[in-house]
N, C-alpha and C positions, 0 to 999 in steps of 0.2 A: 501521699506521705513523702515527705523529704528524705532524700538518700542520706544514709548514715554510713560513717567510715569504720572499716573494721580493721583492726590492728592484731599482731600475733606475735609470739615470742616463744622460744624454746628449741629443742633437739633439731626436729625436722629430719630426720633419718629416712622417711618415708613420704616425705613431700606434705606431712600433715598439717604444716602452716598455711598452704594454700597459696605459696607465691610461685609455682611451677618449678621449683628446683628443690635440692636437698641441702642448703646451705643453712647452718644453725644460726640462730638470731639470738644476741644477747640484750638486745634492746627493742622494744615494742616497735614494729615495721609495718606499715600503711600496706594492705592487700590490695594492690592496684586493680585487680581483676573485679574487685567488688565496688568499685568505684561507680557511682551514678545507680546502684541497685538499690531498691526499697526493702533493706534488711530489716527483719523483725526480731529474730533470736539466733544465736550461734552456740552450737553443742560442741565440745571437744572430747575427744577420748584420748587415750595415751599415743596412739598411732594414727588418728583420723579426724577430722572436723566436718561439720555439717552446717549449713547456714541456709536459714527459711528466710524466704522473700514474702513480701505482702501478698502476692499473687499464688502463693501455695506452693512455689517452685522450690525445689531444694537442690542445693550444689553440695558436693563433697569433694573431698580431697584426703589422700593419705595411704596408708597401708591397706590392701585389698585382697590379699591371697586368700582369705577366707570368707570373702564377701562383706568386709567390715564395712567399706563405705557404699555398699549397693551399687557399684558401677563395673561395667562388663569388662574393663580393661584393667591393667595394673598401673595406669597412668598416675603421677603424683601431681598432675594440674587441677585445677578447680573444675569440675565437670558438673554440668545441670542434669538433673535426674528426671 
């Protein structure tokens, strides 16, 4: 499968846009950490994002206080599950 580019836009208060920061984006911006990954599907909630790859790996970012992103830390970076 050929790598696909992932772009995000929005508020980003909790790092939900997967750029590793909390900077609000007003235009669609390439998610650099997804370059060269075989992305199949992206799901976005109000404060978190999930990215499914062709090898069944899932990456997540965003608000995680209640386990929304299913990660073991409160990081706003894109983390593999």
